[in-house]
Chimera marker file (.cmm) of the C-alpha trace (Angstrom):
<marker_set name="trace">
<marker id="1" x="101.374" y="86.550" z="145.273" r="1" g="1" b="0" radius="0.5"/>
<marker id="2" x="102.946" y="88.014" z="148.270" r="1" g="1" b="0" radius="0.5"/>
<marker id="3" x="101.243" y="88.758" z="150.893" r="1" g="1" b="0" radius="0.5"/>
<marker id="4" x="102.400" y="90.890" z="153.994" r="1" g="1" b="0" radius="0.5"/>
<marker id="5" x="101.006" y="91.398" z="157.287" r="1" g="1" b="0" radius="0.5"/>
<marker id="6" x="99.134" y="94.575" z="156.894" r="1" g="1" b="0" radius="0.5"/>
<marker id="7" x="97.330" y="92.248" z="153.802" r="1" g="1" b="0" radius="0.5"/>
<marker id="8" x="95.996" y="89.693" z="156.260" r="1" g="1" b="0" radius="0.5"/>
<marker id="9" x="92.729" y="90.615" z="157.267" r="1" g="1" b="0" radius="0.5"/>
<marker id="10" x="90.673" y="88.117" z="159.691" r="1" g="1" b="0" radius="0.5"/>
<marker id="11" x="87.792" y="86.631" z="158.065" r="1" g="1" b="0" radius="0.5"/>
<marker id="12" x="84.322" y="86.232" z="159.751" r="1" g="1" b="0" radius="0.5"/>
<marker id="13" x="82.514" y="83.575" z="161.264" r="1" g="1" b="0" radius="0.5"/>
<marker id="14" x="80.931" y="82.513" z="158.023" r="1" g="1" b="0" radius="0.5"/>
<marker id="15" x="84.318" y="82.180" z="155.694" r="1" g="1" b="0" radius="0.5"/>
<marker id="16" x="85.517" y="80.627" z="158.600" r="1" g="1" b="0" radius="0.5"/>
<marker id="17" x="82.639" y="78.229" z="158.836" r="1" g="1" b="0" radius="0.5"/>
<marker id="18" x="82.965" y="77.850" z="155.359" r="1" g="1" b="0" radius="0.5"/>
<marker id="19" x="86.695" y="77.040" z="155.084" r="1" g="1" b="0" radius="0.5"/>
<marker id="20" x="85.923" y="74.699" z="158.060" r="1" g="1" b="0" radius="0.5"/>
<marker id="21" x="83.878" y="72.590" z="155.783" r="1" g="1" b="0" radius="0.5"/>
<marker id="22" x="85.810" y="72.633" z="153.028" r="1" g="1" b="0" radius="0.5"/>
<marker id="23" x="88.917" y="71.259" z="155.035" r="1" g="1" b="0" radius="0.5"/>
<marker id="24" x="86.946" y="67.721" z="155.710" r="1" g="1" b="0" radius="0.5"/>
<marker id="25" x="85.287" y="67.147" z="152.338" r="1" g="1" b="0" radius="0.5"/>
<marker id="26" x="86.775" y="69.652" z="149.682" r="1" g="1" b="0" radius="0.5"/>
<marker id="27" x="84.243" y="68.103" z="147.885" r="1" g="1" b="0" radius="0.5"/>
<marker id="28" x="80.988" y="69.402" z="149.431" r="1" g="1" b="0" radius="0.5"/>
<marker id="29" x="78.611" y="70.819" z="146.523" r="1" g="1" b="0" radius="0.5"/>
<marker id="30" x="78.128" y="74.579" z="147.158" r="1" g="1" b="0" radius="0.5"/>
<marker id="31" x="74.633" y="74.189" z="147.460" r="1" g="1" b="0" radius="0.5"/>
<marker id="32" x="75.261" y="72.001" z="150.494" r="1" g="1" b="0" radius="0.5"/>
<marker id="33" x="77.350" y="74.213" z="151.916" r="1" g="1" b="0" radius="0.5"/>
<marker id="34" x="75.145" y="77.146" z="151.756" r="1" g="1" b="0" radius="0.5"/>
<marker id="35" x="72.223" y="74.520" z="153.237" r="1" g="1" b="0" radius="0.5"/>
<marker id="36" x="75.377" y="74.050" z="156.368" r="1" g="1" b="0" radius="0.5"/>
<marker id="37" x="76.189" y="77.560" z="156.825" r="1" g="1" b="0" radius="0.5"/>
<marker id="38" x="72.278" y="78.821" z="156.574" r="1" g="1" b="0" radius="0.5"/>
<marker id="39" x="72.789" y="81.646" z="153.396" r="1" g="1" b="0" radius="0.5"/>
<marker id="40" x="72.256" y="81.262" z="149.818" r="1" g="1" b="0" radius="0.5"/>
<marker id="41" x="73.836" y="79.486" z="147.322" r="1" g="1" b="0" radius="0.5"/>
<marker id="42" x="74.640" y="82.887" z="145.361" r="1" g="1" b="0" radius="0.5"/>
<marker id="43" x="76.419" y="83.727" z="148.358" r="1" g="1" b="0" radius="0.5"/>
<marker id="44" x="78.357" y="81.001" z="149.224" r="1" g="1" b="0" radius="0.5"/>
<marker id="45" x="79.521" y="80.729" z="145.350" r="1" g="1" b="0" radius="0.5"/>
<marker id="46" x="80.805" y="84.482" z="146.106" r="1" g="1" b="0" radius="0.5"/>
<marker id="47" x="82.691" y="84.138" z="149.039" r="1" g="1" b="0" radius="0.5"/>
<marker id="48" x="84.137" y="80.832" z="147.935" r="1" g="1" b="0" radius="0.5"/>
<marker id="49" x="85.476" y="82.470" z="144.748" r="1" g="1" b="0" radius="0.5"/>
<marker id="50" x="86.821" y="85.167" z="146.662" r="1" g="1" b="0" radius="0.5"/>
<marker id="51" x="88.290" y="82.927" z="149.339" r="1" g="1" b="0" radius="0.5"/>
<marker id="52" x="90.011" y="81.295" z="146.132" r="1" g="1" b="0" radius="0.5"/>
<marker id="53" x="90.958" y="84.656" z="144.165" r="1" g="1" b="0" radius="0.5"/>
<marker id="54" x="92.643" y="86.055" z="147.119" r="1" g="1" b="0" radius="0.5"/>
<marker id="55" x="94.462" y="82.644" z="147.573" r="1" g="1" b="0" radius="0.5"/>
<marker id="56" x="93.396" y="82.349" z="150.846" r="1" g="1" b="0" radius="0.5"/>
<marker id="57" x="92.381" y="78.561" z="150.224" r="1" g="1" b="0" radius="0.5"/>
<marker id="58" x="92.482" y="76.275" z="147.150" r="1" g="1" b="0" radius="0.5"/>
<marker id="59" x="90.325" y="73.133" z="146.609" r="1" g="1" b="0" radius="0.5"/>
<marker id="60" x="92.589" y="69.830" z="145.555" r="1" g="1" b="0" radius="0.5"/>
<marker id="61" x="93.042" y="66.191" z="146.019" r="1" g="1" b="0" radius="0.5"/>
<marker id="62" x="95.298" y="65.439" z="148.809" r="1" g="1" b="0" radius="0.5"/>
<marker id="63" x="97.218" y="62.374" z="147.810" r="1" g="1" b="0" radius="0.5"/>
<marker id="64" x="99.801" y="59.893" z="149.572" r="1" g="1" b="0" radius="0.5"/>
<marker id="65" x="102.253" y="60.191" z="146.940" r="1" g="1" b="0" radius="0.5"/>
<marker id="66" x="103.816" y="56.834" z="148.669" r="1" g="1" b="0" radius="0.5"/>
<marker id="67" x="100.110" y="55.324" z="147.510" r="1" g="1" b="0" radius="0.5"/>
<marker id="68" x="100.659" y="56.671" z="144.018" r="1" g="1" b="0" radius="0.5"/>
<marker id="69" x="103.752" y="55.097" z="143.400" r="1" g="1" b="0" radius="0.5"/>
<marker id="70" x="106.498" y="58.085" z="143.804" r="1" g="1" b="0" radius="0.5"/>
<marker id="71" x="109.389" y="56.285" z="145.199" r="1" g="1" b="0" radius="0.5"/>
<marker id="72" x="111.181" y="58.980" z="146.647" r="1" g="1" b="0" radius="0.5"/>
<marker id="73" x="109.677" y="61.748" z="148.993" r="1" g="1" b="0" radius="0.5"/>
<marker id="74" x="111.351" y="63.932" z="150.999" r="1" g="1" b="0" radius="0.5"/>
<marker id="75" x="112.335" y="67.311" z="152.843" r="1" g="1" b="0" radius="0.5"/>
<marker id="76" x="115.113" y="69.614" z="151.858" r="1" g="1" b="0" radius="0.5"/>
<marker id="77" x="116.801" y="71.825" z="153.943" r="1" g="1" b="0" radius="0.5"/>
<marker id="78" x="118.869" y="74.538" z="152.273" r="1" g="1" b="0" radius="0.5"/>
<marker id="79" x="121.528" y="77.080" z="153.530" r="1" g="1" b="0" radius="0.5"/>
<marker id="80" x="121.722" y="80.164" z="151.399" r="1" g="1" b="0" radius="0.5"/>
<marker id="81" x="123.275" y="83.266" z="150.889" r="1" g="1" b="0" radius="0.5"/>
<marker id="82" x="120.435" y="85.940" z="151.841" r="1" g="1" b="0" radius="0.5"/>
<marker id="83" x="121.810" y="88.356" z="149.449" r="1" g="1" b="0" radius="0.5"/>
<marker id="84" x="120.572" y="86.243" z="146.519" r="1" g="1" b="0" radius="0.5"/>
<marker id="85" x="117.529" y="84.622" z="148.220" r="1" g="1" b="0" radius="0.5"/>
<marker id="86" x="114.815" y="86.269" z="145.614" r="1" g="1" b="0" radius="0.5"/>
<marker id="87" x="116.596" y="84.909" z="142.982" r="1" g="1" b="0" radius="0.5"/>
<marker id="88" x="116.867" y="81.392" z="144.886" r="1" g="1" b="0" radius="0.5"/>
<marker id="89" x="113.379" y="81.355" z="145.304" r="1" g="1" b="0" radius="0.5"/>
<marker id="90" x="112.659" y="81.888" z="141.831" r="1" g="1" b="0" radius="0.5"/>
<marker id="91" x="113.926" y="79.122" z="140.568" r="1" g="1" b="0" radius="0.5"/>
<marker id="92" x="113.046" y="77.019" z="143.217" r="1" g="1" b="0" radius="0.5"/>
<marker id="93" x="109.358" y="77.795" z="141.869" r="1" g="1" b="0" radius="0.5"/>
<marker id="94" x="110.292" y="76.542" z="138.192" r="1" g="1" b="0" radius="0.5"/>
<marker id="95" x="111.613" y="73.100" z="139.984" r="1" g="1" b="0" radius="0.5"/>
<marker id="96" x="108.393" y="70.867" z="139.316" r="1" g="1" b="0" radius="0.5"/>
<marker id="97" x="109.473" y="68.011" z="141.288" r="1" g="1" b="0" radius="0.5"/>
<marker id="98" x="109.399" y="70.537" z="144.430" r="1" g="1" b="0" radius="0.5"/>
<marker id="99" x="105.551" y="70.707" z="146.034" r="1" g="1" b="0" radius="0.5"/>
<marker id="100" x="106.258" y="72.481" z="148.785" r="1" g="1" b="0" radius="0.5"/>
<marker id="101" x="109.175" y="75.990" z="149.226" r="1" g="1" b="0" radius="0.5"/>
<marker id="102" x="109.264" y="78.283" z="152.481" r="1" g="1" b="0" radius="0.5"/>
<marker id="103" x="111.485" y="80.792" z="153.378" r="1" g="1" b="0" radius="0.5"/>
<marker id="104" x="112.430" y="79.894" z="157.471" r="1" g="1" b="0" radius="0.5"/>
<marker id="105" x="113.957" y="80.810" z="160.225" r="1" g="1" b="0" radius="0.5"/>
<marker id="106" x="116.466" y="78.806" z="162.777" r="1" g="1" b="0" radius="0.5"/>
<marker id="107" x="119.486" y="76.742" z="161.237" r="1" g="1" b="0" radius="0.5"/>
<marker id="108" x="118.654" y="76.545" z="157.471" r="1" g="1" b="0" radius="0.5"/>
<marker id="109" x="117.583" y="79.578" z="155.127" r="1" g="1" b="0" radius="0.5"/>
<marker id="110" x="114.299" y="77.175" z="153.199" r="1" g="1" b="0" radius="0.5"/>
<marker id="111" x="112.482" y="74.180" z="153.699" r="1" g="1" b="0" radius="0.5"/>
<marker id="112" x="110.927" y="72.723" z="150.940" r="1" g="1" b="0" radius="0.5"/>
<marker id="113" x="109.381" y="69.186" z="150.215" r="1" g="1" b="0" radius="0.5"/>
<marker id="114" x="109.434" y="67.075" z="147.167" r="1" g="1" b="0" radius="0.5"/>
<marker id="115" x="108.629" y="63.736" z="145.208" r="1" g="1" b="0" radius="0.5"/>
<marker id="116" x="110.587" y="62.108" z="142.843" r="1" g="1" b="0" radius="0.5"/>
<marker id="117" x="110.225" y="59.194" z="140.762" r="1" g="1" b="0" radius="0.5"/>
<marker id="118" x="112.833" y="57.229" z="140.442" r="1" g="1" b="0" radius="0.5"/>
<marker id="119" x="116.068" y="57.216" z="142.704" r="1" g="1" b="0" radius="0.5"/>
<marker id="120" x="117.862" y="58.770" z="138.585" r="1" g="1" b="0" radius="0.5"/>
<marker id="121" x="115.260" y="61.590" z="139.356" r="1" g="1" b="0" radius="0.5"/>
<marker id="122" x="115.975" y="62.237" z="142.823" r="1" g="1" b="0" radius="0.5"/>
<marker id="123" x="120.022" y="62.520" z="141.826" r="1" g="1" b="0" radius="0.5"/>
<marker id="124" x="118.923" y="64.958" z="139.127" r="1" g="1" b="0" radius="0.5"/>
<marker id="125" x="117.013" y="67.226" z="141.817" r="1" g="1" b="0" radius="0.5"/>
<marker id="126" x="119.770" y="67.228" z="144.306" r="1" g="1" b="0" radius="0.5"/>
<marker id="127" x="123.119" y="67.363" z="142.331" r="1" g="1" b="0" radius="0.5"/>
<marker id="128" x="121.992" y="69.310" z="138.790" r="1" g="1" b="0" radius="0.5"/>
<marker id="129" x="118.848" y="71.578" z="139.837" r="1" g="1" b="0" radius="0.5"/>
<marker id="130" x="118.956" y="72.535" z="143.125" r="1" g="1" b="0" radius="0.5"/>
<marker id="131" x="122.748" y="72.574" z="143.961" r="1" g="1" b="0" radius="0.5"/>
<marker id="132" x="123.475" y="74.368" z="140.893" r="1" g="1" b="0" radius="0.5"/>
<marker id="133" x="121.583" y="77.263" z="141.918" r="1" g="1" b="0" radius="0.5"/>
<marker id="134" x="123.523" y="80.480" z="142.491" r="1" g="1" b="0" radius="0.5"/>
<marker id="135" x="123.374" y="81.471" z="146.010" r="1" g="1" b="0" radius="0.5"/>
<marker id="136" x="123.305" y="77.904" z="147.433" r="1" g="1" b="0" radius="0.5"/>
<marker id="137" x="124.992" y="77.389" z="150.181" r="1" g="1" b="0" radius="0.5"/>
<marker id="138" x="124.329" y="73.467" z="151.718" r="1" g="1" b="0" radius="0.5"/>
<marker id="139" x="121.753" y="71.219" z="151.029" r="1" g="1" b="0" radius="0.5"/>
<marker id="140" x="120.532" y="68.483" z="153.625" r="1" g="1" b="0" radius="0.5"/>
<marker id="141" x="118.065" y="65.872" z="152.524" r="1" g="1" b="0" radius="0.5"/>
<marker id="142" x="115.954" y="63.552" z="154.418" r="1" g="1" b="0" radius="0.5"/>
<marker id="143" x="113.598" y="60.786" z="153.407" r="1" g="1" b="0" radius="0.5"/>
<marker id="144" x="109.801" y="59.930" z="153.982" r="1" g="1" b="0" radius="0.5"/>
<marker id="145" x="109.553" y="56.733" z="154.608" r="1" g="1" b="0" radius="0.5"/>
<marker id="146" x="105.819" y="56.739" z="155.725" r="1" g="1" b="0" radius="0.5"/>
<marker id="147" x="103.309" y="58.952" z="156.328" r="1" g="1" b="0" radius="0.5"/>
<marker id="148" x="102.056" y="58.489" z="159.727" r="1" g="1" b="0" radius="0.5"/>
<marker id="149" x="99.654" y="61.760" z="160.001" r="1" g="1" b="0" radius="0.5"/>
<marker id="150" x="98.581" y="64.107" z="157.366" r="1" g="1" b="0" radius="0.5"/>
<marker id="151" x="95.955" y="66.458" z="158.884" r="1" g="1" b="0" radius="0.5"/>
<marker id="152" x="94.489" y="69.471" z="156.667" r="1" g="1" b="0" radius="0.5"/>
<marker id="153" x="91.640" y="70.213" z="158.456" r="1" g="1" b="0" radius="0.5"/>
<marker id="154" x="93.030" y="72.890" z="160.944" r="1" g="1" b="0" radius="0.5"/>
<marker id="155" x="90.381" y="75.268" z="160.918" r="1" g="1" b="0" radius="0.5"/>
<marker id="156" x="91.680" y="78.575" z="160.919" r="1" g="1" b="0" radius="0.5"/>
<marker id="157" x="93.634" y="80.932" z="163.469" r="1" g="1" b="0" radius="0.5"/>
<marker id="158" x="90.390" y="82.674" z="164.459" r="1" g="1" b="0" radius="0.5"/>
<marker id="159" x="87.685" y="79.995" z="165.443" r="1" g="1" b="0" radius="0.5"/>
<marker id="160" x="86.788" y="80.935" z="168.681" r="1" g="1" b="0" radius="0.5"/>
<link id1="1" id2="2" r="1" g="1" b="0" radius="0.2"/>
<link id1="2" id2="3" r="1" g="1" b="0" radius="0.2"/>
<link id1="3" id2="4" r="1" g="1" b="0" radius="0.2"/>
<link id1="4" id2="5" r="1" g="1" b="0" radius="0.2"/>
<link id1="5" id2="6" r="1" g="1" b="0" radius="0.2"/>
<link id1="6" id2="7" r="1" g="1" b="0" radius="0.2"/>
<link id1="7" id2="8" r="1" g="1" b="0" radius="0.2"/>
<link id1="8" id2="9" r="1" g="1" b="0" radius="0.2"/>
<link id1="9" id2="10" r="1" g="1" b="0" radius="0.2"/>
<link id1="10" id2="11" r="1" g="1" b="0" radius="0.2"/>
<link id1="11" id2="12" r="1" g="1" b="0" radius="0.2"/>
<link id1="12" id2="13" r="1" g="1" b="0" radius="0.2"/>
<link id1="13" id2="14" r="1" g="1" b="0" radius="0.2"/>
<link id1="14" id2="15" r="1" g="1" b="0" radius="0.2"/>
<link id1="15" id2="16" r="1" g="1" b="0" radius="0.2"/>
<link id1="16" id2="17" r="1" g="1" b="0" radius="0.2"/>
<link id1="17" id2="18" r="1" g="1" b="0" radius="0.2"/>
<link id1="18" id2="19" r="1" g="1" b="0" radius="0.2"/>
<link id1="19" id2="20" r="1" g="1" b="0" radius="0.2"/>
<link id1="20" id2="21" r="1" g="1" b="0" radius="0.2"/>
<link id1="21" id2="22" r="1" g="1" b="0" radius="0.2"/>
<link id1="22" id2="23" r="1" g="1" b="0" radius="0.2"/>
<link id1="23" id2="24" r="1" g="1" b="0" radius="0.2"/>
<link id1="24" id2="25" r="1" g="1" b="0" radius="0.2"/>
<link id1="25" id2="26" r="1" g="1" b="0" radius="0.2"/>
<link id1="26" id2="27" r="1" g="1" b="0" radius="0.2"/>
<link id1="27" id2="28" r="1" g="1" b="0" radius="0.2"/>
<link id1="28" id2="29" r="1" g="1" b="0" radius="0.2"/>
<link id1="29" id2="30" r="1" g="1" b="0" radius="0.2"/>
<link id1="30" id2="31" r="1" g="1" b="0" radius="0.2"/>
<link id1="31" id2="32" r="1" g="1" b="0" radius="0.2"/>
<link id1="32" id2="33" r="1" g="1" b="0" radius="0.2"/>
<link id1="33" id2="34" r="1" g="1" b="0" radius="0.2"/>
<link id1="34" id2="35" r="1" g="1" b="0" radius="0.2"/>
<link id1="35" id2="36" r="1" g="1" b="0" radius="0.2"/>
<link id1="36" id2="37" r="1" g="1" b="0" radius="0.2"/>
<link id1="37" id2="38" r="1" g="1" b="0" radius="0.2"/>
<link id1="38" id2="39" r="1" g="1" b="0" radius="0.2"/>
<link id1="39" id2="40" r="1" g="1" b="0" radius="0.2"/>
<link id1="40" id2="41" r="1" g="1" b="0" radius="0.2"/>
<link id1="41" id2="42" r="1" g="1" b="0" radius="0.2"/>
<link id1="42" id2="43" r="1" g="1" b="0" radius="0.2"/>
<link id1="43" id2="44" r="1" g="1" b="0" radius="0.2"/>
<link id1="44" id2="45" r="1" g="1" b="0" radius="0.2"/>
<link id1="45" id2="46" r="1" g="1" b="0" radius="0.2"/>
<link id1="46" id2="47" r="1" g="1" b="0" radius="0.2"/>
<link id1="47" id2="48" r="1" g="1" b="0" radius="0.2"/>
<link id1="48" id2="49" r="1" g="1" b="0" radius="0.2"/>
<link id1="49" id2="50" r="1" g="1" b="0" radius="0.2"/>
<link id1="50" id2="51" r="1" g="1" b="0" radius="0.2"/>
<link id1="51" id2="52" r="1" g="1" b="0" radius="0.2"/>
<link id1="52" id2="53" r="1" g="1" b="0" radius="0.2"/>
<link id1="53" id2="54" r="1" g="1" b="0" radius="0.2"/>
<link id1="54" id2="55" r="1" g="1" b="0" radius="0.2"/>
<link id1="55" id2="56" r="1" g="1" b="0" radius="0.2"/>
<link id1="56" id2="57" r="1" g="1" b="0" radius="0.2"/>
<link id1="57" id2="58" r="1" g="1" b="0" radius="0.2"/>
<link id1="58" id2="59" r="1" g="1" b="0" radius="0.2"/>
<link id1="59" id2="60" r="1" g="1" b="0" radius="0.2"/>
<link id1="60" id2="61" r="1" g="1" b="0" radius="0.2"/>
<link id1="61" id2="62" r="1" g="1" b="0" radius="0.2"/>
<link id1="62" id2="63" r="1" g="1" b="0" radius="0.2"/>
<link id1="63" id2="64" r="1" g="1" b="0" radius="0.2"/>
<link id1="64" id2="65" r="1" g="1" b="0" radius="0.2"/>
<link id1="65" id2="66" r="1" g="1" b="0" radius="0.2"/>
<link id1="66" id2="67" r="1" g="1" b="0" radius="0.2"/>
<link id1="67" id2="68" r="1" g="1" b="0" radius="0.2"/>
<link id1="68" id2="69" r="1" g="1" b="0" radius="0.2"/>
<link id1="69" id2="70" r="1" g="1" b="0" radius="0.2"/>
<link id1="70" id2="71" r="1" g="1" b="0" radius="0.2"/>
<link id1="71" id2="72" r="1" g="1" b="0" radius="0.2"/>
<link id1="72" id2="73" r="1" g="1" b="0" radius="0.2"/>
<link id1="73" id2="74" r="1" g="1" b="0" radius="0.2"/>
<link id1="74" id2="75" r="1" g="1" b="0" radius="0.2"/>
<link id1="75" id2="76" r="1" g="1" b="0" radius="0.2"/>
<link id1="76" id2="77" r="1" g="1" b="0" radius="0.2"/>
<link id1="77" id2="78" r="1" g="1" b="0" radius="0.2"/>
<link id1="78" id2="79" r="1" g="1" b="0" radius="0.2"/>
<link id1="79" id2="80" r="1" g="1" b="0" radius="0.2"/>
<link id1="80" id2="81" r="1" g="1" b="0" radius="0.2"/>
<link id1="81" id2="82" r="1" g="1" b="0" radius="0.2"/>
<link id1="82" id2="83" r="1" g="1" b="0" radius="0.2"/>
<link id1="83" id2="84" r="1" g="1" b="0" radius="0.2"/>
<link id1="84" id2="85" r="1" g="1" b="0" radius="0.2"/>
<link id1="85" id2="86" r="1" g="1" b="0" radius="0.2"/>
<link id1="86" id2="87" r="1" g="1" b="0" radius="0.2"/>
<link id1="87" id2="88" r="1" g="1" b="0" radius="0.2"/>
<link id1="88" id2="89" r="1" g="1" b="0" radius="0.2"/>
<link id1="89" id2="90" r="1" g="1" b="0" radius="0.2"/>
<link id1="90" id2="91" r="1" g="1" b="0" radius="0.2"/>
<link id1="91" id2="92" r="1" g="1" b="0" radius="0.2"/>
<link id1="92" id2="93" r="1" g="1" b="0" radius="0.2"/>
<link id1="93" id2="94" r="1" g="1" b="0" radius="0.2"/>
<link id1="94" id2="95" r="1" g="1" b="0" radius="0.2"/>
<link id1="95" id2="96" r="1" g="1" b="0" radius="0.2"/>
<link id1="96" id2="97" r="1" g="1" b="0" radius="0.2"/>
<link id1="97" id2="98" r="1" g="1" b="0" radius="0.2"/>
<link id1="98" id2="99" r="1" g="1" b="0" radius="0.2"/>
<link id1="99" id2="100" r="1" g="1" b="0" radius="0.2"/>
<link id1="100" id2="101" r="1" g="1" b="0" radius="0.2"/>
<link id1="101" id2="102" r="1" g="1" b="0" radius="0.2"/>
<link id1="102" id2="103" r="1" g="1" b="0" radius="0.2"/>
<link id1="103" id2="104" r="1" g="1" b="0" radius="0.2"/>
<link id1="104" id2="105" r="1" g="1" b="0" radius="0.2"/>
<link id1="105" id2="106" r="1" g="1" b="0" radius="0.2"/>
<link id1="106" id2="107" r="1" g="1" b="0" radius="0.2"/>
<link id1="107" id2="108" r="1" g="1" b="0" radius="0.2"/>
<link id1="108" id2="109" r="1" g="1" b="0" radius="0.2"/>
<link id1="109" id2="110" r="1" g="1" b="0" radius="0.2"/>
<link id1="110" id2="111" r="1" g="1" b="0" radius="0.2"/>
<link id1="111" id2="112" r="1" g="1" b="0" radius="0.2"/>
<link id1="112" id2="113" r="1" g="1" b="0" radius="0.2"/>
<link id1="113" id2="114" r="1" g="1" b="0" radius="0.2"/>
<link id1="114" id2="115" r="1" g="1" b="0" radius="0.2"/>
<link id1="115" id2="116" r="1" g="1" b="0" radius="0.2"/>
<link id1="116" id2="117" r="1" g="1" b="0" radius="0.2"/>
<link id1="117" id2="118" r="1" g="1" b="0" radius="0.2"/>
<link id1="118" id2="119" r="1" g="1" b="0" radius="0.2"/>
<link id1="119" id2="120" r="1" g="1" b="0" radius="0.2"/>
<link id1="120" id2="121" r="1" g="1" b="0" radius="0.2"/>
<link id1="121" id2="122" r="1" g="1" b="0" radius="0.2"/>
<link id1="122" id2="123" r="1" g="1" b="0" radius="0.2"/>
<link id1="123" id2="124" r="1" g="1" b="0" radius="0.2"/>
<link id1="124" id2="125" r="1" g="1" b="0" radius="0.2"/>
<link id1="125" id2="126" r="1" g="1" b="0" radius="0.2"/>
<link id1="126" id2="127" r="1" g="1" b="0" radius="0.2"/>
<link id1="127" id2="128" r="1" g="1" b="0" radius="0.2"/>
<link id1="128" id2="129" r="1" g="1" b="0" radius="0.2"/>
<link id1="129" id2="130" r="1" g="1" b="0" radius="0.2"/>
<link id1="130" id2="131" r="1" g="1" b="0" radius="0.2"/>
<link id1="131" id2="132" r="1" g="1" b="0" radius="0.2"/>
<link id1="132" id2="133" r="1" g="1" b="0" radius="0.2"/>
<link id1="133" id2="134" r="1" g="1" b="0" radius="0.2"/>
<link id1="134" id2="135" r="1" g="1" b="0" radius="0.2"/>
<link id1="135" id2="136" r="1" g="1" b="0" radius="0.2"/>
<link id1="136" id2="137" r="1" g="1" b="0" radius="0.2"/>
<link id1="137" id2="138" r="1" g="1" b="0" radius="0.2"/>
<link id1="138" id2="139" r="1" g="1" b="0" radius="0.2"/>
<link id1="139" id2="140" r="1" g="1" b="0" radius="0.2"/>
<link id1="140" id2="141" r="1" g="1" b="0" radius="0.2"/>
<link id1="141" id2="142" r="1" g="1" b="0" radius="0.2"/>
<link id1="142" id2="143" r="1" g="1" b="0" radius="0.2"/>
<link id1="143" id2="144" r="1" g="1" b="0" radius="0.2"/>
<link id1="144" id2="145" r="1" g="1" b="0" radius="0.2"/>
<link id1="145" id2="146" r="1" g="1" b="0" radius="0.2"/>
<link id1="146" id2="147" r="1" g="1" b="0" radius="0.2"/>
<link id1="147" id2="148" r="1" g="1" b="0" radius="0.2"/>
<link id1="148" id2="149" r="1" g="1" b="0" radius="0.2"/>
<link id1="149" id2="150" r="1" g="1" b="0" radius="0.2"/>
<link id1="150" id2="151" r="1" g="1" b="0" radius="0.2"/>
<link id1="151" id2="152" r="1" g="1" b="0" radius="0.2"/>
<link id1="152" id2="153" r="1" g="1" b="0" radius="0.2"/>
<link id1="153" id2="154" r="1" g="1" b="0" radius="0.2"/>
<link id1="154" id2="155" r="1" g="1" b="0" radius="0.2"/>
<link id1="155" id2="156" r="1" g="1" b="0" radius="0.2"/>
<link id1="156" id2="157" r="1" g="1" b="0" radius="0.2"/>
<link id1="157" id2="158" r="1" g="1" b="0" radius="0.2"/>
<link id1="158" id2="159" r="1" g="1" b="0" radius="0.2"/>
<link id1="159" id2="160" r="1" g="1" b="0" radius="0.2"/>
</marker_set>
């Protein structure tokens, strides 16, 4: 789902608090969310469903890929032919090993985070998948050797 600036609406105080609680504990039961926020369980459940449906949040387990046994994780910066941007982005979305793909400004056009189980998987990802996409003009990789900070409870832009 593409979101335009006009589609982004400011969240109210309850939505912001709900998001903040889930950023700290994504497993918090709806009944506890409702009690903490001082709203009914039905209201909490419907707000949560709406936030998920509108792709404002997704509730997932954030894991450390290094501790899960993945040998190689890292970042890829792509230079692309911007006339082929949409096709390139669609191709990248289909690659399972990519867990984050973003169109960027600056020295590179696309920023990617990836996870590979082995050096062979990494080689295939770079040389047989990404580099072969029509319109990709440069590929720069950096590998993560240790995750120092991985914080996800940053609130919302409208927090007071």
